[in-house]
C-alpha positions as CSV (number, residue, x, y, z in Angstrom):
1,M,17.9,32.2,8.7
2,Q,20.6,29.6,8.4
3,I,20.8,26.0,7.1
4,R,23.5,23.7,8.4
5,C,24.2,20.1,9.3
6,A,23.0,19.0,12.7
7,N,25.5,18.0,15.4
8,S,25.2,15.1,17.8
9,G,24.3,17.4,20.7
10,E,21.1,18.5,18.9
11,L,19.6,15.1,18.4
12,N,17.4,15.2,21.6
13,T,16.1,18.6,20.5
14,L,15.2,17.2,17.1
15,V,13.3,14.3,18.6
16,T,11.3,16.7,20.8
17,L,10.5,19.1,18.0
18,D,9.7,16.3,15.6
19,K,7.3,14.8,18.2
20,I,5.2,17.9,18.5
21,S,5.4,18.8,14.8
22,N,4.8,15.5,13.1
23,M,2.4,12.6,13.3
24,T,5.0,10.2,12.0
25,N,7.8,11.4,14.2
26,W,11.2,9.7,14.7
27,S,12.8,8.3,17.9
28,L,16.2,9.2,19.2
29,N,17.4,5.9,17.9
30,D,16.2,6.8,14.4
31,Y,18.1,10.2,14.5
32,Q,21.2,8.5,16.0
33,N,21.2,5.9,13.3
34,S,21.0,8.5,10.5
35,F,23.6,10.7,12.2
36,N,26.0,7.8,12.3
37,N,25.3,6.7,8.7
38,K,27.9,8.3,6.3
39,Q,25.3,8.2,3.5
40,H,22.7,10.2,5.5
41,F,22.6,13.9,6.1
42,I,20.6,15.9,8.6
43,Y,20.0,19.5,7.7
44,I,18.4,21.9,10.1
45,L,17.1,25.4,9.5
46,E,17.6,27.9,12.3
47,E,15.8,31.2,12.8
48,H,17.1,33.5,15.5
49,G,19.3,30.7,17.0
50,K,16.3,28.2,17.3
51,I,15.8,25.1,15.2
52,S,12.6,25.6,13.1
53,A,12.8,22.8,10.5
54,C,14.7,19.6,9.8
55,I,15.2,17.3,6.9
56,V,17.0,13.9,6.8
57,V,18.1,12.6,3.4
58,G,19.9,9.4,2.4
59,V,22.1,9.2,-0.7
60,V,23.1,6.0,-2.5
61,L,25.0,6.4,-5.8
62,D,22.9,8.7,-8.0
63,E,19.6,8.4,-6.0
64,A,18.4,9.9,-2.8
65,E,15.5,9.4,-0.4
66,I,14.0,12.0,1.9
67,L,13.6,10.1,5.1
68,Q,12.1,12.8,7.3
69,L,11.0,16.4,7.0
70,W,9.2,18.6,9.5
71,V,8.7,22.2,10.3
72,E,8.2,23.2,13.9
73,S,4.6,23.8,14.7
74,N,4.9,27.6,15.4
75,S,6.9,28.1,12.2
76,K,4.6,26.5,9.7
77,R,3.1,28.4,6.7
78,K,6.1,30.7,6.5
79,G,7.7,29.0,3.5
80,L,10.4,27.3,5.6
81,G,9.6,23.8,4.4
82,I,10.0,24.7,0.7
83,Y,13.1,26.7,1.5
84,L,14.8,23.8,3.3
85,L,13.6,21.3,0.7
86,N,15.0,23.3,-2.2
87,Y,18.3,23.9,-0.4
88,T,18.7,20.2,0.3
89,L,17.8,19.2,-3.2
90,N,20.4,21.6,-4.6
91,E,23.0,20.4,-2.1
92,I,22.6,16.7,-2.9
93,R,22.5,17.3,-6.6
94,K,25.7,19.4,-6.6
95,K,27.7,17.4,-4.0
96,H,26.5,13.9,-4.8
97,M,25.4,14.1,-8.4
98,V,21.9,12.8,-7.5
99,L,19.6,12.3,-10.5
100,R,16.5,11.0,-8.7
101,V,14.9,11.6,-5.3
102,F,12.2,9.5,-3.6
103,L,10.1,10.0,-0.6
104,E,7.1,8.6,1.2
105,V,4.3,10.8,2.6
106,R,1.2,9.9,4.5
107,D,-1.9,9.9,2.4
108,G,-4.0,12.7,3.6
109,N,-1.1,14.9,4.6
110,V,-2.2,17.6,2.1
111,E,0.3,20.3,3.2
112,A,3.2,18.0,2.7
113,I,1.9,16.5,-0.6
114,N,1.3,20.0,-2.0
115,L,4.8,21.1,-0.8
116,Y,6.4,18.2,-2.7
117,K,4.4,18.8,-5.8
118,K,5.5,22.5,-5.8
119,V,9.1,21.4,-6.2
120,G,8.4,18.8,-8.9
121,F,7.7,15.5,-7.1
122,I,5.1,13.2,-8.7
123,E,3.3,10.2,-7.2
124,V,4.8,7.0,-8.5
125,G,3.3,4.4,-6.1
126,R,1.4,3.6,-3.0
127,R,2.1,1.4,0.1
128,H,-1.2,0.3,1.6
129,K,-1.6,0.7,5.3
130,Y,2.1,1.7,5.7
131,Y,1.6,4.2,8.6
132,N,0.0,3.3,11.9
133,V,-0.9,6.5,13.8
134,D,-2.9,6.2,17.0
135,A,-4.5,2.9,15.9
136,W,-5.3,4.4,12.5
137,Q,-3.7,3.0,9.3
138,F,-2.8,5.3,6.4
139,D,-1.4,4.6,3.0
140,A,2.0,6.0,2.1
141,L,2.3,7.8,-1.3
142,V,5.6,7.1,-2.9
143,M,6.8,10.3,-4.8
144,Q,9.7,10.9,-7.1
145,K,11.6,13.8,-8.5
146,E,14.0,13.5,-11.4
147,F,16.6,15.9,-12.4
148,L,17.6,16.5,-16.0
149,G,21.4,16.0,-15.7
150,F,23.9,17.7,-13.4
151,L,24.3,21.3,-12.4
């Protein structure tokens, strides 16, 4: 298992895997915009040479936002999501001195909400009817994790 930054040649693969793994998937344009943004970081987790999970995080000053996180459908329930999330939180904390991390998660996405709670995120707000998925509207839960100083 290896975690590394994605390269530009992998963006189409990320779009394909995201689409089959995630109800609120990103487009190629979304990934390209993040890849070209110097404040965004795309980490991928590989198993046996295949991409199994991805996280996109944006950093501004001492705050960060998890913009996208997915685990490939066949790799779910193996602990890869929490492994990648913990790795990313440690990286941004060490390299960018981040003190606070935010994210939005679709209300009803119990697996993701439980994952975030396991690493210390708490709900701090709600955006009503934020997500539109197949003509259904879902609230977004806004979650936050704070660190107690730097490593």
